[in-house]
C-alpha positions as CSV (number, residue, x, y, z in Angstrom):
1,X,-2.8,-27.0,-27.0
2,X,-4.2,-24.6,-29.8
3,X,-5.8,-26.1,-32.4
4,X,-3.5,-25.5,-35.5
5,X,-4.1,-26.2,-39.1
6,X,-0.9,-26.6,-41.3
7,X,-0.3,-24.2,-44.4
8,X,-1.2,-23.7,-47.5
9,X,-4.3,-25.4,-46.8
10,X,-5.0,-27.7,-50.1
11,X,-8.3,-29.5,-51.8
12,X,-9.4,-32.3,-49.9
13,X,-7.9,-31.3,-46.3
14,X,-9.8,-31.0,-43.5
15,X,-8.6,-30.8,-39.6
16,X,-8.6,-34.8,-38.5
17,X,-8.5,-35.7,-35.1
18,X,-6.4,-38.8,-35.4
19,X,-3.3,-36.4,-36.5
20,X,-4.7,-33.8,-34.0
21,X,-4.2,-36.2,-30.9
22,X,-0.6,-37.6,-32.2
23,X,0.3,-34.0,-32.0
24,X,-0.6,-33.9,-28.5
25,X,0.1,-37.1,-27.4
26,X,3.3,-38.2,-29.5
27,X,1.3,-41.4,-30.3
28,X,-1.8,-43.3,-31.8
29,X,-4.9,-42.6,-29.5
30,X,-8.4,-44.2,-29.3
31,X,-11.2,-43.5,-27.4
32,X,-13.2,-46.3,-25.5
33,X,-16.9,-46.1,-25.5
34,X,-18.2,-46.1,-22.2
35,X,-21.4,-46.5,-20.5
36,X,-21.8,-45.4,-16.7
37,X,-25.2,-46.0,-16.5
38,X,-26.4,-42.2,-16.6
39,X,-29.8,-41.0,-17.8
40,X,-31.5,-38.2,-19.6
41,X,-33.3,-35.3,-18.6
42,X,-35.3,-36.0,-22.0
43,X,-35.8,-39.4,-20.9
44,X,-36.7,-39.5,-16.9
45,X,-39.4,-37.3,-16.9
46,X,-37.8,-33.8,-16.0
47,X,-38.3,-32.6,-19.7
48,X,-39.6,-35.6,-21.9
49,X,-40.5,-38.9,-21.7
50,X,-40.1,-39.8,-25.2
51,X,-36.3,-38.3,-26.0
52,X,-35.0,-36.3,-29.2
53,X,-37.1,-38.2,-32.1
54,X,-34.1,-40.1,-33.6
55,X,-33.3,-41.6,-30.4
56,X,-33.6,-45.2,-28.6
57,X,-33.8,-46.3,-25.1
58,X,-30.4,-47.2,-25.6
59,X,-29.0,-43.9,-25.8
60,X,-26.1,-44.9,-28.0
61,X,-25.2,-46.6,-25.2
62,X,-23.8,-50.2,-25.5
63,X,-25.7,-51.5,-22.3
64,X,-22.6,-52.4,-20.2
65,X,-23.5,-50.7,-17.1
66,X,-26.6,-52.4,-17.5
67,X,-25.2,-55.8,-17.4
68,X,-23.3,-55.2,-14.4
69,X,-19.8,-54.3,-16.0
70,X,-18.2,-51.2,-14.2
71,X,-16.0,-48.8,-15.9
72,X,-12.5,-50.0,-15.2
73,X,-14.1,-53.6,-16.4
74,X,-15.1,-51.9,-19.9
75,X,-12.0,-50.2,-20.5
76,X,-10.2,-53.4,-19.8
77,X,-12.5,-55.5,-22.0
78,X,-12.0,-52.7,-25.1
79,X,-7.8,-51.8,-24.7
80,X,-6.5,-55.2,-25.7
81,X,-8.6,-55.6,-28.9
82,X,-8.3,-51.3,-29.9
83,X,-4.0,-52.0,-29.3
84,X,-4.5,-54.9,-31.4
85,X,-6.3,-53.8,-34.0
86,X,-5.4,-49.9,-34.3
87,X,-2.0,-50.0,-32.8
88,X,-3.1,-47.8,-30.3
89,X,-0.6,-46.7,-27.6
90,X,-2.8,-44.2,-25.4
91,X,-7.2,-44.2,-24.7
92,X,-9.0,-41.4,-24.2
93,X,-12.0,-42.7,-22.0
94,X,-15.2,-41.7,-23.9
95,X,-18.4,-41.3,-21.6
96,X,-21.0,-41.7,-24.7
97,X,-24.3,-43.5,-23.2
98,X,-26.9,-40.7,-22.5
99,X,-26.1,-37.4,-20.3
100,X,-22.9,-38.1,-18.6
101,X,-23.4,-34.6,-16.7
102,X,-26.6,-35.2,-15.3
103,X,-25.8,-36.9,-11.7
104,X,-24.5,-35.6,-8.5
105,X,-21.1,-34.6,-9.0
106,X,-19.7,-36.7,-6.3
107,X,-21.0,-39.6,-8.6
108,X,-19.7,-38.1,-11.4
109,X,-16.3,-37.4,-9.8
110,X,-16.0,-40.9,-8.5
111,X,-16.7,-42.7,-12.3
112,X,-14.3,-39.7,-13.9
113,X,-11.7,-40.7,-11.6
114,X,-12.0,-44.5,-12.0
115,X,-11.4,-43.9,-15.4
116,X,-8.5,-41.9,-15.1
117,X,-7.0,-44.4,-12.7
118,X,-6.9,-47.1,-15.4
119,X,-3.8,-47.9,-17.2
120,X,-3.0,-46.0,-20.4
121,X,-6.2,-43.5,-20.3
122,X,-4.6,-40.4,-20.6
123,X,-7.8,-38.1,-20.9
124,X,-11.6,-37.8,-21.3
125,X,-14.3,-37.2,-23.8
126,X,-17.6,-36.5,-21.9
127,X,-21.0,-36.5,-23.7
128,X,-23.8,-34.6,-22.7
129,X,-26.4,-31.8,-23.6
130,X,-25.8,-28.2,-22.9
131,X,-28.9,-27.6,-20.3
132,X,-27.1,-30.6,-18.4
133,X,-23.6,-28.4,-17.1
134,X,-24.7,-26.2,-14.4
135,X,-22.0,-24.5,-12.6
136,X,-21.2,-27.3,-9.8
137,X,-20.5,-29.3,-12.6
138,X,-18.6,-26.8,-14.2
139,X,-16.2,-26.7,-11.4
140,X,-15.8,-30.0,-11.6
141,X,-14.9,-30.3,-14.9
142,X,-12.0,-27.5,-14.4
143,X,-10.7,-29.3,-11.7
144,X,-10.4,-32.2,-14.3
145,X,-9.1,-30.2,-17.1
146,X,-6.1,-28.7,-14.8
147,X,-4.9,-32.3,-14.7
148,X,-5.6,-34.2,-17.9
149,X,-6.8,-34.3,-21.5
150,X,-10.7,-33.3,-21.4
151,X,-13.2,-32.5,-24.4
152,X,-16.4,-31.4,-23.3
153,X,-19.1,-32.8,-26.0
154,X,-22.1,-31.6,-26.2
155,X,-25.0,-32.1,-28.4
156,X,-26.5,-29.4,-30.4
157,X,-27.6,-31.4,-33.7
158,X,-28.6,-27.8,-35.2
159,X,-28.6,-24.2,-34.9
160,X,-32.3,-23.4,-36.2
161,X,-34.5,-23.6,-33.0
162,X,-37.3,-24.7,-35.2
163,X,-35.6,-27.7,-36.0
164,X,-34.6,-28.5,-32.2
165,X,-38.1,-28.0,-31.3
166,X,-39.3,-30.8,-34.3
167,X,-36.4,-33.4,-33.0
168,X,-37.6,-32.9,-29.4
169,X,-34.5,-32.1,-28.0
170,X,-35.8,-30.3,-25.0
171,X,-33.1,-27.1,-25.3
172,X,-32.5,-24.3,-27.6
173,X,-29.8,-22.6,-29.2
174,X,-28.9,-20.5,-26.6
175,X,-28.7,-23.1,-24.4
176,X,-25.7,-24.6,-26.4
177,X,-24.1,-21.3,-26.8
178,X,-24.3,-20.0,-23.1
179,X,-22.8,-23.7,-22.0
180,X,-20.2,-23.8,-24.8
181,X,-19.1,-20.1,-23.8
182,X,-18.7,-20.9,-20.0
183,X,-17.0,-24.4,-21.1
184,X,-14.2,-22.5,-23.2
185,X,-13.9,-19.9,-20.6
186,X,-12.5,-22.3,-18.3
187,X,-9.8,-23.4,-21.1
188,X,-11.8,-26.6,-21.7
189,X,-12.0,-27.6,-25.3
190,X,-15.5,-27.8,-26.5
191,X,-16.9,-30.6,-29.3
192,X,-20.2,-30.1,-31.1
193,X,-22.3,-33.2,-32.3
194,X,-24.1,-32.0,-35.0
195,X,-26.8,-33.9,-37.4
196,X,-27.4,-33.5,-41.4
197,X,-30.4,-34.3,-42.6
198,X,-32.3,-33.4,-40.0
199,X,-36.6,-33.2,-41.2
200,X,-37.3,-30.0,-42.7
201,X,-33.4,-28.5,-43.2
202,X,-32.4,-27.4,-46.0
203,X,-29.0,-27.1,-47.7
204,X,-29.1,-23.1,-46.2
205,X,-30.2,-24.6,-42.6
206,X,-27.6,-27.2,-42.2
207,X,-24.7,-24.4,-43.5
208,X,-26.1,-22.0,-40.8
209,X,-25.3,-24.5,-38.2
210,X,-21.5,-24.4,-39.7
211,X,-21.5,-21.0,-39.8
212,X,-23.0,-20.9,-36.1
213,X,-20.3,-22.9,-34.7
214,X,-17.5,-21.0,-36.3
215,X,-18.5,-17.8,-34.8
216,X,-17.8,-19.8,-31.4
217,X,-14.7,-20.9,-32.7
218,X,-15.2,-24.6,-31.3
219,X,-12.8,-26.6,-31.0
220,X,-14.2,-29.6,-33.0
221,X,-17.0,-31.2,-34.4
222,X,-18.7,-34.6,-34.4
223,X,-20.7,-34.7,-38.3
224,X,-23.7,-37.6,-38.1
225,X,-25.9,-39.2,-40.7
226,X,-29.2,-39.1,-39.9
227,X,-30.3,-42.4,-39.4
228,X,-34.0,-43.9,-39.1
229,X,-33.6,-46.2,-36.0
230,X,-36.4,-48.8,-35.5
231,X,-38.6,-48.2,-32.5
232,X,-37.8,-44.2,-32.6
233,X,-40.3,-41.0,-33.4
234,X,-38.4,-40.9,-36.7
235,X,-39.3,-44.1,-37.6
236,X,-42.7,-43.4,-36.9
237,X,-42.4,-40.2,-39.3
238,X,-40.3,-42.1,-42.1
239,X,-43.0,-44.7,-42.1
240,X,-45.8,-41.9,-42.4
241,X,-44.3,-40.2,-45.2
242,X,-43.5,-37.0,-43.6
243,X,-39.6,-37.2,-43.5
244,X,-37.3,-38.7,-46.6
245,X,-33.0,-39.5,-45.5
246,X,-30.7,-37.4,-47.8
247,X,-28.9,-39.9,-50.2
248,X,-25.7,-41.0,-50.0
249,X,-24.5,-38.1,-52.7
250,X,-26.3,-35.7,-50.9
251,X,-24.8,-36.1,-47.6
252,X,-21.5,-36.0,-49.0
253,X,-22.5,-32.9,-50.7
254,X,-23.7,-31.5,-47.3
255,X,-20.5,-32.7,-45.4
256,X,-18.4,-30.9,-47.9
257,X,-20.6,-27.3,-47.7
258,X,-20.4,-27.9,-43.7
259,X,-16.6,-28.3,-43.7
260,X,-15.8,-25.5,-46.5
261,X,-17.4,-23.0,-43.5
262,X,-16.0,-24.1,-40.4
263,X,-12.6,-22.6,-39.2
264,X,-9.5,-24.1,-40.5
265,X,-8.4,-25.2,-36.7
266,X,-12.0,-26.5,-35.6
267,X,-10.8,-30.5,-35.6
268,X,-13.5,-33.1,-37.0
269,X,-13.7,-36.0,-34.7
270,X,-16.1,-37.8,-37.2
271,X,-18.3,-37.2,-40.4
272,X,-20.2,-40.0,-40.4
273,X,-21.6,-42.6,-37.6
274,X,-21.9,-46.5,-37.1
275,X,-25.2,-47.6,-37.0
276,X,-26.2,-50.4,-35.4
277,X,-27.3,-52.8,-38.5
278,X,-30.2,-55.1,-36.5
279,X,-31.6,-51.2,-35.4
280,X,-31.3,-49.5,-38.5
281,X,-35.2,-48.6,-40.8
282,X,-33.2,-46.1,-43.0
283,X,-31.1,-45.1,-45.0
284,X,-29.8,-48.3,-46.1
285,X,-26.3,-46.8,-47.5
286,X,-25.3,-46.1,-44.0
287,X,-24.4,-49.8,-44.0
288,X,-22.2,-49.2,-46.6
289,X,-18.9,-49.4,-44.8
290,X,-17.7,-45.9,-43.1
291,X,-14.1,-46.2,-44.9
292,X,-15.3,-45.8,-48.1
293,X,-17.7,-43.4,-47.5
294,X,-15.1,-41.2,-45.7
295,X,-12.8,-41.8,-49.1
296,X,-15.5,-40.5,-51.3
297,X,-16.2,-37.1,-49.1
298,X,-12.2,-36.9,-49.2
299,X,-12.5,-37.5,-53.1
300,X,-15.7,-35.2,-53.6
301,X,-13.6,-32.0,-51.8
302,X,-10.7,-32.6,-54.1
303,X,-12.9,-32.8,-57.4
304,X,-14.4,-29.7,-55.9
305,X,-11.5,-28.1,-55.2
306,X,-12.4,-27.2,-51.9
307,X,-11.0,-27.8,-48.2
308,X,-12.0,-27.1,-44.7
309,X,-12.3,-23.3,-44.5
310,X,-12.7,-22.1,-47.9
311,X,-16.1,-20.6,-47.6
312,X,-15.6,-19.6,-43.8
313,X,-17.3,-16.1,-43.3
314,X,-19.3,-16.3,-46.9
315,X,-23.2,-16.1,-46.8
316,X,-25.2,-19.6,-46.7
317,X,-26.4,-20.8,-49.9
318,X,-30.1,-20.9,-50.5
319,X,-31.3,-24.1,-51.1
């Protein structure tokens, strides 16, 4: 279905993911995060062994695969809890850990089909890098998209090549643009992951990333704050005084400015992350509660009399 935005748009409004899914499936839908044991070319030596500067060895994963829990077992373990806590009726299998198209096609097909065969799974969300979708993988994704809901989640983080080099992403902006366009040409939904508060980035750099995604008419966006995680290159930079995280108010402002520049039909999957308390080095406000932070972002938009898309196409502010 096409992403639709209600009219008229009012202060505080943004296109939230939950409402988008309810319009498609007619009920509350929740993601189940999965770990399929995949690696990453930025970790296995193909591009680098260090990974992105902010990423630790867990790669946003649960470690379930390493503990011997298969995909079906991971889904079963999470489903009952999510049904009870969130009253979810259906679920999306979210392949989250590391790069989930970085494997032979036969292996990818096996794990994706295993997830789809589980009770109450209504679709797939696949997190990966934009340089990990060769034509044979796109062919598999095309076949999956023809029979189920599919959202490809590509890590962009920033639309500034200088930033991508600094954080050791191992790809450039053109790689993301090509992957997004090829994927969208197949009718597959594309979600971009971005991080606000990256080292050296100004307000205008972050706004430029929003403008770039708007130019691609991207289907969905995930916004993250930059967390300093223990044991990463980011922690080294932070300890050496080379990086200062955004304070809470600065992050709220940055999110508002980002949303203002996105098309009204771009779905906002999330506006903050969930750092592991034992791994977080900074900023401390990141553990202050996601629900309150989301409420504060919405209130800030109301106070500013702004909404998603209000400044679409306007030149980024200098800052």
